[in-house]
N, CA, C and O atoms as a printed pandas DataFrame, in Angstrom:
     atom_number atom_name residue_name chain_id  residue_number  x_coord  y_coord  z_coord
0              1         N          UNK        A               1    4.667    9.795   11.776
1              2        CA          UNK        A               1    3.759    8.810   12.334
2              3         C          UNK        A               1    3.853    7.492   11.551
3              4         O          UNK        A               1    3.871    6.408   12.134
4              5         N          UNK        A               2    3.914    7.612   10.209
5              6        CA          UNK        A               2    4.046    6.398    9.401
6              7         C          UNK        A               2    5.346    5.663    9.734
7              8         O          UNK        A               2    5.372    4.436    9.822
8              9         N          UNK        A               3    6.413    6.422    9.915
9             10        CA          UNK        A               3    7.716    5.817   10.177
10            11         C          UNK        A               3    7.695    5.033   11.483
11            12         O          UNK        A               3    8.171    3.899   11.536
12            13         N          UNK        A               4    7.145    5.632   12.536
13            14        CA          UNK        A               4    7.178    4.990   13.845
14            15         C          UNK        A               4    6.072    3.952   14.020
15            16         O          UNK        A               4    6.361    2.785   14.287
16            17         N          UNK        A               5    4.829    4.354   13.875
17            18        CA          UNK        A               5    3.711    3.428   14.105
18            19         C          UNK        A               5    3.589    2.407   12.977
19            20         O          UNK        A               5    3.495    1.207   13.231
20            21         N          UNK        A               6    3.592    2.882   11.732
21            22        CA          UNK        A               6    3.472    1.969   10.596
22            23         C          UNK        A               6    4.639    1.009   10.505
23            24         O          UNK        A               6    4.455   -0.173   10.216
24            25         N          UNK        A               7    5.845    1.514   10.752
25            26        CA          UNK        A               7    7.029    0.661   10.716
26            27         C          UNK        A               7    7.017   -0.383   11.818
27            28         O          UNK        A               7    7.430   -1.524   11.608
28            29         N          UNK        A               8    6.538    0.012   13.001
29            30        CA          UNK        A               8    6.447   -0.948   14.099
30            31         C          UNK        A               8    5.436   -2.050   13.776
31            32         O          UNK        A               8    5.712   -3.230   13.993
32            33         N          UNK        A               9    4.277   -1.670   13.263
33            34        CA          UNK        A               9    3.250   -2.663   12.919
34            35         C          UNK        A               9    3.709   -3.549   11.761
35            36         O          UNK        A               9    3.364   -4.730   11.707
36            37         N          UNK        A              10    4.479   -2.987   10.844
37            38        CA          UNK        A              10    5.054   -3.787    9.762
38            39         C          UNK        A              10    5.995   -4.840   10.347
39            40         O          UNK        A              10    5.998   -5.988    9.905
40            41         N          UNK        A              11    6.797   -4.445   11.345
41            42        CA          UNK        A              11    7.714   -5.378   12.000
42            43         C          UNK        A              11    6.935   -6.486   12.702
43            44         O          UNK        A              11    7.369   -7.639   12.715
44            45         N          UNK        A              12    5.797   -6.145   13.280
45            46        CA          UNK        A              12    4.960   -7.161   13.923
46            47         C          UNK        A              12    4.504   -8.195   12.891
47            48         O          UNK        A              12    4.503   -9.394   13.170
48            49         N          UNK        A              13    4.118   -7.733   11.704
49            50        CA          UNK        A              13    3.724   -8.672   10.646
50            51         C          UNK        A              13    4.910   -9.529   10.203
51            52         O          UNK        A              13    4.738  -10.699    9.864
52            53         N          UNK        A              14    6.106   -8.954   10.204
53            54        CA          UNK        A              14    7.307   -9.742    9.877
54            55         C          UNK        A              14    7.525  -10.808   10.957
55            56         O          UNK        A              14    7.858  -11.951   10.644
56            57         N          UNK        A              15    7.336  -10.436   12.218
57            58        CA          UNK        A              15    7.442  -11.414   13.308
58            59         C          UNK        A              15    6.405  -12.525   13.146
59            60         O          UNK        A              15    6.724  -13.702   13.317
60            61         N          UNK        A              16    5.178  -12.158   12.821
61            62        CA          UNK        A              16    4.114  -13.152   12.634
62            63         C          UNK        A              16    4.370  -14.040   11.424
63            64         O          UNK        A              16    3.797  -15.124   11.311
64            65         N          UNK        A              17    5.222  -13.585   10.531
65            66        CA          UNK        A              17    5.588  -14.384    9.360
66            67         C          UNK        A              17    6.701  -15.378    9.661
67            68         O          UNK        A              17    7.080  -16.169    8.797
68            69         N          UNK        A              18    7.222  -15.341   10.876
69            70        CA          UNK        A              18    8.209  -16.336   11.284
70            71         C          UNK        A              18    9.637  -15.853   11.380
71            72         O          UNK        A              18   10.537  -16.662   11.609
72            73         N          UNK        A              19    9.882  -14.562   11.213
73            74        CA          UNK        A              19   11.257  -14.061   11.310
74            75         C          UNK        A              19   11.669  -13.960   12.782
75            76         O          UNK        A              19   10.949  -13.368   13.585
76            77         N          UNK        A              20   12.808  -14.527   13.135
77            78        CA          UNK        A              20   13.282  -14.397   14.512
78            79         C          UNK        A              20   14.013  -13.065   14.695
79            80         O          UNK        A              20   15.023  -12.813   14.037
80            81         N          UNK        A              21   13.516  -12.236   15.566
81            82        CA          UNK        A              21   14.162  -10.956   15.889
82            83         C          UNK        A              21   14.444  -10.073   14.671
83            84         O          UNK        A              21   15.604   -9.745   14.425
84            85         N          UNK        A              22   13.432   -9.678   13.903
85            86        CA          UNK        A              22   13.700   -8.808   12.749
86            87         C          UNK        A              22   14.120   -7.405   13.187
87            88         O          UNK        A              22   13.634   -6.883   14.191
88            89         N          UNK        A              23   15.013   -6.816   12.430
89            90        CA          UNK        A              23   15.514   -5.479   12.719
90            91         C          UNK        A              23   14.413   -4.455   12.465
91            92         O          UNK        A              23   13.843   -4.407   11.374
92            93         N          UNK        A              24   14.112   -3.632   13.476
93            94        CA          UNK        A              24   13.048   -2.639   13.369
94            95         C          UNK        A              24   13.363   -1.602   12.296
95            96         O          UNK        A              24   12.486   -1.215   11.524
96            97         N          UNK        A              25   14.602   -1.158   12.252
97            98        CA          UNK        A              25   15.001   -0.152   11.254
98            99         C          UNK        A              25   14.814   -0.689    9.830
99           100         O          UNK        A              25   14.302    0.018    8.962
100          101         N          UNK        A              26   15.221   -1.916    9.595
101          102        CA          UNK        A              26   15.081   -2.524    8.274
102          103         C          UNK        A              26   13.605   -2.730    7.925
103          104         O          UNK        A              26   13.212   -2.535    6.775
104          105         N          UNK        A              27   12.792   -3.119    8.898
105          106        CA          UNK        A              27   11.355   -3.279    8.659
106          107         C          UNK        A              27   10.725   -1.943    8.284
107          108         O          UNK        A              27    9.876   -1.881    7.395
108          109         N          UNK        A              28   11.136   -0.885    8.954
109          110        CA          UNK        A              28   10.609    0.452    8.629
110          111         C          UNK        A              28   11.008    0.869    7.215
111          112         O          UNK        A              28   10.205    1.462    6.495
112          113         N          UNK        A              29   12.214    0.571    6.824
113          114        CA          UNK        A              29   12.680    0.939    5.479
114          115         C          UNK        A              29   11.888    0.187    4.418
115          116         O          UNK        A              29   11.459    0.783    3.429
116          117         N          UNK        A              30   11.689   -1.114    4.612
117          118        CA          UNK        A              30   10.896   -1.889    3.651
118          119         C          UNK        A              30    9.474   -1.339    3.589
119          120         O          UNK        A              30    8.894   -1.227    2.509
120          121         N          UNK        A              31    8.924   -1.004    4.727
121          122        CA          UNK        A              31    7.564   -0.449    4.785
122          123         C          UNK        A              31    7.457    0.866    4.007
123          124         O          UNK        A              31    6.532    1.042    3.213
124          125         N          UNK        A              32    8.373    1.766    4.226
125          126        CA          UNK        A              32    8.325    3.081    3.566
126          127         C          UNK        A              32    8.510    2.935    2.059
127          128         O          UNK        A              32    7.784    3.554    1.281
128          129         N          UNK        A              33    9.474    2.123    1.645
129          130        CA          UNK        A              33    9.699    1.971    0.204
130          131         C          UNK        A              33    8.555    1.248   -0.493
131          132         O          UNK        A              33    8.208    1.590   -1.623
132          133         N          UNK        A              34    7.965    0.257    0.162
133          134        CA          UNK        A              34    6.820   -0.405   -0.470
134          135         C          UNK        A              34    5.613    0.535   -0.517
135          136         O          UNK        A              34    4.808    0.452   -1.444
136          137         N          UNK        A              35    5.478    1.411    0.452
137          138        CA          UNK        A              35    4.386    2.395    0.439
138          139         C          UNK        A              35    4.545    3.394   -0.698
139          140         O          UNK        A              35    3.556    3.909   -1.220
140          141         N          UNK        A              36    5.773    3.664   -1.077
141          142        CA          UNK        A              36    6.017    4.589   -2.189
142          143         C          UNK        A              36    5.481    4.052   -3.516
143          144         O          UNK        A              36    5.152    4.828   -4.413
144          145         N          UNK        A              37    5.392    2.728   -3.641
145          146        CA          UNK        A              37    4.860    2.130   -4.869
146          147         C          UNK        A              37    3.433    2.620   -5.113
147          148         O          UNK        A              37    3.037    2.836   -6.259
148          149         N          UNK        A              38    2.670    2.793   -4.048
149          150        CA          UNK        A              38    1.304    3.289   -4.190
150          151         C          UNK        A              38    1.239    4.819   -4.150
151          152         O          UNK        A              38    0.522    5.426   -4.946
152          153         N          UNK        A              39    1.957    5.422   -3.261
153          154        CA          UNK        A              39    1.803    6.856   -3.003
154          155         C          UNK        A              39    2.424    7.751   -4.066
155          156         O          UNK        A              39    1.817    8.747   -4.461
156          157         N          UNK        A              40    3.602    7.422   -4.530
157          158        CA          UNK        A              40    4.321    8.298   -5.448
158          159         C          UNK        A              40    3.613    8.501   -6.786
159          160         O          UNK        A              40    3.462    9.645   -7.214
160          161         N          UNK        A              41    3.172    7.432   -7.469
161          162        CA          UNK        A              41    2.482    7.671   -8.744
162          163         C          UNK        A              41    1.190    8.478   -8.589
163          164         O          UNK        A              41    0.879    9.331   -9.420
164          165         N          UNK        A              42    0.441    8.201   -7.517
165          166        CA          UNK        A              42   -0.798    8.949   -7.301
166          167         C          UNK        A              42   -0.511   10.408   -6.936
167          168         O          UNK        A              42   -1.248   11.311   -7.332
168          169         N          UNK        A              43    0.552   10.625   -6.189
169          170        CA          UNK        A              43    0.937   11.999   -5.866
170          171         C          UNK        A              43    1.329   12.784   -7.107
171          172         O          UNK        A              43    0.949   13.945   -7.259
172          173         N          UNK        A              44    2.086   12.153   -7.989
173          174        CA          UNK        A              44    2.468   12.793   -9.255
174          175         C          UNK        A              44    1.235   13.069  -10.100
175          176         O          UNK        A              44    1.130   14.122  -10.728
176          177         N          UNK        A              45    0.307   12.131  -10.115
177          178        CA          UNK        A              45   -0.938   12.306  -10.865
178          179         C          UNK        A              45   -1.751   13.482  -10.309
179          180         O          UNK        A              45   -2.297   14.273  -11.078
180          181         N          UNK        A              46   -1.833   13.599   -9.007
181          182        CA          UNK        A              46   -2.585   14.701   -8.403
182          183         C          UNK        A              46   -1.923   16.049   -8.680
183          184         O          UNK        A              46   -2.614   17.041   -8.910
184          185         N          UNK        A              47   -0.614   16.094   -8.660
185          186        CA          UNK        A              47    0.086   17.346   -8.990
186          187         C          UNK        A              47   -0.175   17.719  -10.449
187          188         O          UNK        A              47   -0.378   18.890  -10.771
188          189         N          UNK        A              48   -0.167   16.726  -11.316
189          190        CA          UNK        A              48   -0.458   16.971  -12.735
190          191         C          UNK        A              48   -1.863   17.519  -12.909
191          192         O          UNK        A              48   -2.067   18.476  -13.656
192          193         N          UNK        A              49   -2.836   16.923  -12.227
193          194        CA          UNK        A              49   -4.221   17.405  -12.338
194          195         C          UNK        A              49   -4.385   18.804  -11.761
195          196         O          UNK        A              49   -5.214   19.579  -12.236
196          197         N          UNK        A              50   -3.601   19.129  -10.740
197          198        CA          UNK        A              50   -3.652   20.473  -10.177
198          199         C          UNK        A              50   -3.214   21.499  -11.223
199          200         O          UNK        A              50   -3.732   22.614  -11.265
200          201         N          UNK        A              51   -2.277   21.118  -12.046
201          202        CA          UNK        A              51   -1.804   22.010  -13.106
202          203         C          UNK        A              51   -2.796   22.050  -14.263
203          204         O          UNK        A              51   -3.041   23.116  -14.826
204          205         N          UNK        A              52   -3.371   20.902  -14.625
205          206        CA          UNK        A              52   -4.244   20.814  -15.802
206          207         C          UNK        A              52   -5.651   21.370  -15.586
207          208         O          UNK        A              52   -6.216   21.983  -16.492
208          209         N          UNK        A              53   -6.215   21.166  -14.417
209          210        CA          UNK        A              53   -7.611   21.545  -14.182
210          211         C          UNK        A              53   -7.696   22.715  -13.216
211          212         O          UNK        A              53   -6.933   22.790  -12.253
212          213         N          UNK        A              54   -8.641   23.644  -13.480
213          214        CA          UNK        A              54   -8.741   24.815  -12.621
214          215         C          UNK        A              54   -9.337   24.522  -11.243
215          216         O          UNK        A              54   -9.064   25.252  -10.290
216          217         N          UNK        A              55  -10.149   23.463  -11.120
217          218        CA          UNK        A              55  -10.745   23.136   -9.832
218          219         C          UNK        A              55  -11.127   21.655   -9.795
219          220         O          UNK        A              55  -11.005   20.939  -10.789
220          221         N          UNK        A              56  -11.589   21.220   -8.630
221          222        CA          UNK        A              56  -11.910   19.812   -8.438
222          223         C          UNK        A              56  -13.076   19.376   -9.313
223          224         O          UNK        A              56  -13.039   18.292   -9.894
224          225         N          UNK        A              57  -14.094   20.191   -9.414
225          226        CA          UNK        A              57  -15.279   19.783  -10.182
226          227         C          UNK        A              57  -14.950   19.583  -11.660
227          228         O          UNK        A              57  -15.532   18.714  -12.309
228          229         N          UNK        A              58  -14.035   20.368  -12.192
229          230        CA          UNK        A              58  -13.608   20.194  -13.588
230          231         C          UNK        A              58  -12.885   18.852  -13.765
231          232         O          UNK        A              58  -13.113   18.140  -14.743
232          233         N          UNK        A              59  -12.032   18.525  -12.830
233          234        CA          UNK        A              59  -11.329   17.238  -12.889
234          235         C          UNK        A              59  -12.325   16.091  -12.737
235          236         O          UNK        A              59  -12.205   15.067  -13.411
236          237         N          UNK        A              60  -13.301   16.260  -11.858
237          238        CA          UNK        A              60  -14.308   15.229  -11.657
238          239         C          UNK        A              60  -15.140   15.020  -12.923
239          240         O          UNK        A              60  -15.448   13.885  -13.287
240          241         N          UNK        A              61  -15.500   16.109  -13.586
241          242        CA          UNK        A              61  -16.284   16.017  -14.818
242          243         C          UNK        A              61  -15.510   15.310  -15.934
243          244         O          UNK        A              61  -16.118   14.673  -16.795
244          245         N          UNK        A              62  -14.206   15.411  -15.929
245          246        CA          UNK        A              62  -13.384   14.768  -16.948
246          247         C          UNK        A              62  -13.089   13.297  -16.628
247          248         O          UNK        A              62  -12.414   12.623  -17.406
248          249         N          UNK        A              63  -13.582   12.800  -15.503
249          250        CA          UNK        A              63  -13.364   11.400  -15.134
250          251         C          UNK        A              63  -12.056   11.141  -14.419
251          252         O          UNK        A              63  -11.642    9.991  -14.274
252          253         N          UNK        A              64  -11.406   12.193  -13.972
253          254        CA          UNK        A              64  -10.105   12.034  -13.324
254          255         C          UNK        A              64  -10.221   11.272  -12.009
255          256         O          UNK        A              64   -9.326   10.500  -11.663
256          257         N          UNK        A              65  -11.293   11.475  -11.284
257          258        CA          UNK        A              65  -11.449   10.820   -9.982
258          259         C          UNK        A              65  -11.631    9.311  -10.160
259          260         O          UNK        A              65  -11.070    8.526   -9.396
260          261         N          UNK        A              66  -12.404    8.906  -11.154
261          262        CA          UNK        A              66  -12.581    7.474  -11.412
262          263         C          UNK        A              66  -11.248    6.826  -11.809
263          264         O          UNK        A              66  -10.960    5.697  -11.414
264          265         N          UNK        A              67  -10.449    7.542  -12.585
265          266        CA          UNK        A              67   -9.132    7.035  -12.953
266          267         C          UNK        A              67   -8.255    6.874  -11.717
267          268         O          UNK        A              67   -7.535    5.884  -11.587
268          269         N          UNK        A              68   -8.317    7.849  -10.811
269          270        CA          UNK        A              68   -7.526    7.770   -9.584
270          271         C          UNK        A              68   -7.957    6.578   -8.729
271          272         O          UNK        A              68   -7.116    5.916   -8.120
272          273         N          UNK        A              69   -9.253    6.303   -8.681
273          274        CA          UNK        A              69   -9.733    5.145   -7.920
274          275         C          UNK        A              69   -9.204    3.848   -8.513
275          276         O          UNK        A              69   -8.768    2.959   -7.781
276          277         N          UNK        A              70   -9.241    3.739   -9.822
277          278        CA          UNK        A              70   -8.733    2.540  -10.489
278          279         C          UNK        A              70   -7.225    2.380  -10.264
279          280         O          UNK        A              70   -6.748    1.287   -9.957
280          281         N          UNK        A              71   -6.488    3.474  -10.420
281          282        CA          UNK        A              71   -5.036    3.418  -10.215
282          283         C          UNK        A              71   -4.686    3.110   -8.763
283          284         O          UNK        A              71   -3.679    2.454   -8.495
284          285         N          UNK        A              72   -5.507    3.576   -7.825
285          286        CA          UNK        A              72   -5.270    3.275   -6.418
286          287         C          UNK        A              72   -5.350    1.777   -6.170
287          288         O          UNK        A              72   -4.563    1.233   -5.394
288          289         N          UNK        A              73   -6.294    1.107   -6.822
289          290        CA          UNK        A              73   -6.408   -0.342   -6.680
290          291         C          UNK        A              73   -5.170   -1.026   -7.257
291          292         O          UNK        A              73   -4.584   -1.902   -6.620
292          293         N          UNK        A              74   -4.783   -0.630   -8.443
293          294        CA          UNK        A              74   -3.633   -1.246   -9.103
294          295         C          UNK        A              74   -2.354   -1.029   -8.297
295          296         O          UNK        A              74   -1.600   -1.974   -8.064
296          297         N          UNK        A              75   -2.109    0.204   -7.872
297          298        CA          UNK        A              75   -0.881    0.493   -7.135
298          299         C          UNK        A              75   -0.902   -0.103   -5.728
299          300         O          UNK        A              75    0.156   -0.413   -5.180
300          301         N          UNK        A              76   -2.081   -0.269   -5.136
301          302        CA          UNK        A              76   -2.168   -0.923   -3.827
302          303         C          UNK        A              76   -1.774   -2.387   -3.931
303          304         O          UNK        A              76   -1.084   -2.915   -3.058
304          305         N          UNK        A              77   -2.209   -3.039   -4.994
305          306        CA          UNK        A              77   -1.779   -4.423   -5.212
306          307         C          UNK        A              77   -0.272   -4.488   -5.431
307          308         O          UNK        A              77    0.394   -5.403   -4.946
308          309         N          UNK        A              78    0.259   -3.518   -6.161
309          310        CA          UNK        A              78    1.713   -3.450   -6.357
310          311         C          UNK        A              78    2.453   -3.241   -5.050
311          312         O          UNK        A              78    3.534   -3.793   -4.847
312          313         N          UNK        A              79    1.874   -2.444   -4.165
313          314        CA          UNK        A              79    2.482   -2.216   -2.852
314          315         C          UNK        A              79    2.536   -3.513   -2.047
315          316         O          UNK        A              79    3.544   -3.803   -1.402
316          317         N          UNK        A              80    1.458   -4.294   -2.083
317          318        CA          UNK        A              80    1.414   -5.549   -1.341
318          319         C          UNK        A              80    2.470   -6.531   -1.860
319          320         O          UNK        A              80    3.164   -7.182   -1.080
320          321         N          UNK        A              81    2.578   -6.623   -3.168
321          322        CA          UNK        A              81    3.543   -7.536   -3.768
322          323         C          UNK        A              81    4.969   -7.082   -3.474
323          324         O          UNK        A              81    5.839   -7.902   -3.183
324          325         N          UNK        A              82    5.204   -5.776   -3.551
325          326        CA          UNK        A              82    6.531   -5.236   -3.244
326          327         C          UNK        A              82    6.914   -5.509   -1.793
327          328         O          UNK        A              82    8.052   -5.885   -1.512
328          329         N          UNK        A              83    5.969   -5.320   -0.867
329          330        CA          UNK        A              83    6.240   -5.596    0.548
330          331         C          UNK        A              83    6.564   -7.077    0.743
331          332         O          UNK        A              83    7.492   -7.422    1.474
332          333         N          UNK        A              84    5.809   -7.937    0.096
333          334        CA          UNK        A              84    6.042   -9.390    0.206
334          335         C          UNK        A              84    7.430   -9.756   -0.311
335          336         O          UNK        A              84    8.163  -10.501    0.339
336          337         N          UNK        A              85    7.785   -9.234   -1.476
337          338        CA          UNK        A              85    9.110   -9.526   -2.048
338          339         C          UNK        A              85   10.214   -8.980   -1.141
339          340         O          UNK        A              85   11.221   -9.650   -0.911
340          341         N          UNK        A              86   10.026   -7.775   -0.633
341          342        CA          UNK        A              86   11.025   -7.184    0.262
342          343         C          UNK        A              86   11.216   -7.987    1.534
343          344         O          UNK        A              86   12.343   -8.210    1.976
344          345         N          UNK        A              87   10.108   -8.421    2.119
345          346        CA          UNK        A              87   10.184   -9.202    3.349
346          347         C          UNK        A              87   10.832  -10.558    3.086
347          348         O          UNK        A              87   11.658  -11.017    3.876
348          349         N          UNK        A              88   10.465  -11.192    1.992
349          350        CA          UNK        A              88   11.054  -12.501    1.656
350          351         C          UNK        A              88   12.549  -12.382    1.348
351          352         O          UNK        A              88   13.318  -13.307    1.610
352          353         N          UNK        A              89   12.951  -11.245    0.793
353          354        CA          UNK        A              89   14.355  -11.059    0.430
354          355         C          UNK        A              89   15.218  -10.716    1.640
355          356         O          UNK        A              89   16.338  -11.212    1.761
356          357         N          UNK        A              90   14.711   -9.877    2.529
357          358        CA          UNK        A              90   15.538   -9.331    3.600
358          359         C          UNK        A              90   15.399  -10.032    4.946
359          360         O          UNK        A              90   16.240   -9.853    5.828
360          361         N          UNK        A              91   14.357  -10.820    5.110
361          362        CA          UNK        A              91   14.142  -11.490    6.389
362          363         C          UNK        A              91   13.984  -12.996    6.160
363          364         O          UNK        A              91   13.579  -13.441    5.085
364          365         N          UNK        A              92   14.307  -13.747    7.175
365          366        CA          UNK        A              92   14.139  -15.196    7.115
366          367         C          UNK        A              92   12.722  -15.528    7.601
367          368         O          UNK        A              92   12.490  -15.706    8.797
368          369         N          UNK        A              93   11.788  -15.608    6.661
369          370        CA          UNK        A              93   10.384  -15.824    6.998
370          371         C          UNK        A              93    9.862  -17.078    6.293
371          372         O          UNK        A              93   10.439  -17.549    5.313
372          373         N          UNK        A              94    8.761  -17.598    6.820
373          374        CA          UNK        A              94    8.065  -18.697    6.176
374          375         C          UNK        A              94    7.280  -18.131    4.986
375          376         O          UNK        A              94    6.549  -17.151    5.133
376          377         N          UNK        A              95    7.428  -18.738    3.827
377          378        CA          UNK        A              95    6.814  -18.219    2.602
378          379         C          UNK        A              95    5.300  -18.102    2.719
379          380         O          UNK        A              95    4.727  -17.078    2.346
380          381         N          UNK        A              96    4.649  -19.138    3.233
381          382        CA          UNK        A              96    3.181  -19.123    3.318
382          383         C          UNK        A              96    2.671  -18.109    4.317
383          384         O          UNK        A              96    1.688  -17.414    4.056
384          385         N          UNK        A              97    3.329  -18.018    5.455
385          386        CA          UNK        A              97    2.900  -17.044    6.462
386          387         C          UNK        A              97    3.128  -15.619    5.976
387          388         O          UNK        A              97    2.310  -14.735    6.228
388          389         N          UNK        A              98    4.239  -15.395    5.279
389          390        CA          UNK        A              98    4.499  -14.063    4.719
390          391         C          UNK        A              98    3.457  -13.715    3.657
391          392         O          UNK        A              98    2.992  -12.577    3.588
392          393         N          UNK        A              99    3.097  -14.684    2.843
393          394        CA          UNK        A              99    2.058  -14.464    1.827
394          395         C          UNK        A              99    0.743  -14.089    2.495
395          396         O          UNK        A              99    0.032  -13.204    2.020
396          397         N          UNK        A             100    0.421  -14.758    3.589
397          398        CA          UNK        A             100   -0.805  -14.458    4.324
398          399         C          UNK        A             100   -0.787  -13.043    4.897
399          400         O          UNK        A             100   -1.761  -12.304    4.749
400          401         N          UNK        A             101    0.317  -12.659    5.552
401          402        CA          UNK        A             101    0.383  -11.370    6.252
402          403         C          UNK        A             101    0.671  -10.179    5.340
403          404         O          UNK        A             101    0.364   -9.043    5.701
404          405         N          UNK        A             102    1.253  -10.420    4.165
405          406        CA          UNK        A             102    1.632   -9.288    3.326
406          407         C          UNK        A             102    0.870   -9.195    2.010
407          408         O          UNK        A             102    0.934   -8.160    1.346
408          409         N          UNK        A             103    0.154  -10.236    1.612
409          410        CA          UNK        A             103   -0.628  -10.163    0.375
410          411         C          UNK        A             103   -2.095  -10.499    0.630
411          412         O          UNK        A             103   -2.973   -9.676    0.368
412          413         N          UNK        A             104   -2.364  -11.688    1.133
413          414        CA          UNK        A             104   -3.745  -12.146    1.289
414          415         C          UNK        A             104   -4.508  -11.291    2.303
415          416         O          UNK        A             104   -5.603  -10.810    2.010
416          417         N          UNK        A             105   -3.939  -11.104    3.483
417          418        CA          UNK        A             105   -4.596  -10.302    4.517
418          419         C          UNK        A             105   -4.858   -8.866    4.090
419          420         O          UNK        A             105   -5.994   -8.399    4.177
420          421         N          UNK        A             106   -3.824   -8.150    3.627
421          422        CA          UNK        A             106   -4.069   -6.776    3.170
422          423         C          UNK        A             106   -5.030   -6.689    1.984
423          424         O          UNK        A             106   -5.814   -5.745    1.893
424          425         N          UNK        A             107   -4.974   -7.664    1.076
425          426        CA          UNK        A             107   -5.890   -7.650   -0.068
426          427         C          UNK        A             107   -7.329   -7.857    0.398
427          428         O          UNK        A             107   -8.242   -7.212   -0.119
428          429         N          UNK        A             108   -7.542   -8.739    1.358
429          430        CA          UNK        A             108   -8.883   -8.951    1.897
430          431         C          UNK        A             108   -9.386   -7.701    2.616
431          432         O          UNK        A             108  -10.547   -7.318    2.469
432          433         N          UNK        A             109   -8.510   -7.070    3.388
433          434        CA          UNK        A             109   -8.863   -5.836    4.087
434          435         C          UNK        A             109   -9.211   -4.731    3.080
435          436         O          UNK        A             109  -10.199   -4.015    3.246
436          437         N          UNK        A             110   -8.400   -4.609    2.055
437          438        CA          UNK        A             110   -8.629   -3.604    1.020
438          439         C          UNK        A             110   -9.949   -3.878    0.298
439          440         O          UNK        A             110  -10.722   -2.952    0.051
440          441         N          UNK        A             111  -10.211   -5.136   -0.041
441          442        CA          UNK        A             111  -11.454   -5.502   -0.736
442          443         C          UNK        A             111  -12.671   -5.222    0.131
443          444         O          UNK        A             111  -13.692   -4.746   -0.366
444          445         N          UNK        A             112  -12.574   -5.514    1.422
445          446        CA          UNK        A             112  -13.690   -5.244    2.323
446          447         C          UNK        A             112  -13.967   -3.745    2.421
447          448         O          UNK        A             112  -15.121   -3.318    2.389
448          449         N          UNK        A             113  -12.908   -2.953    2.539
449          450        CA          UNK        A             113  -13.092   -1.492    2.600
450          451         C          UNK        A             113  -13.613   -0.944    1.280
451          452         O          UNK        A             113  -14.477   -0.068    1.271
452          453         N          UNK        A             114  -13.102   -1.445    0.181
453          454        CA          UNK        A             114  -13.523   -0.977   -1.128
454          455         C          UNK        A             114  -14.986   -1.333   -1.374
455          456         O          UNK        A             114  -15.745   -0.512   -1.888
456          457         N          UNK        A             115  -15.386   -2.551   -1.010
457          458        CA          UNK        A             115  -16.775   -2.944   -1.225
458          459         C          UNK        A             115  -17.715   -2.124   -0.348
459          460         O          UNK        A             115  -18.837   -1.832   -0.760
460          461         N          UNK        A             116  -17.281   -1.751    0.844
461          462        CA          UNK        A             116  -18.098   -0.906    1.705
462          463         C          UNK        A             116  -18.304    0.467    1.078
463          464         O          UNK        A             116  -19.407    1.011    1.121
464          465         N          UNK        A             117  -17.260    1.020    0.502
465          466        CA          UNK        A             117  -17.359    2.326   -0.152
466          467         C          UNK        A             117  -18.274    2.243   -1.362
467          468         O          UNK        A             117  -19.106    3.124   -1.575
468          469         N          UNK        A             118  -18.125    1.188   -2.156
469          470        CA          UNK        A             118  -18.959    1.020   -3.355
470          471         C          UNK        A             118  -20.429    0.863   -2.967
471          472         O          UNK        A             118  -21.299    1.435   -3.622
472          473         N          UNK        A             119  -20.719    0.097   -1.912
473          474        CA          UNK        A             119  -22.101   -0.103   -1.482
474          475         C          UNK        A             119  -22.728    1.167   -0.919
475          476         O          UNK        A             119  -23.946    1.338   -0.974
476          477         N          UNK        A             120  -21.902    2.055   -0.378
477          478        CA          UNK        A             120  -22.421    3.299    0.187
478          479         C          UNK        A             120  -22.754    4.335   -0.882
479          480         O          UNK        A             120  -23.446    5.312   -0.596
480          481         N          UNK        A             121  -22.278    4.138   -2.095
481          482        CA          UNK        A             121  -22.525    5.126   -3.155
482          483         C          UNK        A             121  -23.870    4.986   -3.749
483          484         O          UNK        A             121  -24.228    5.742   -4.652
């Protein structure tokens, strides 16, 4: 689903950034690799915690969940920057529009979602 739907929507953002006829396959590849910047370290961390802690409540008591939340923010910003660099390198896009669609927009969306979660706690 990520490959098809996420890659297609990523290509739409590349189009909105000013690229004429961007290759869908290349857009999907940039999308998947930039997503790995966020997903892979957190996945490794979760596997490590599965080995270290006997259950979720033990990991929660040790502060592991708060660490994961902080790392999610850091790696999400890294994902946005990686996507921006990838798009600027591989496609002929306008720098400002690409910055808007790949860094500013996603960061605002992430901040809005994060603030909603924080306010609900």
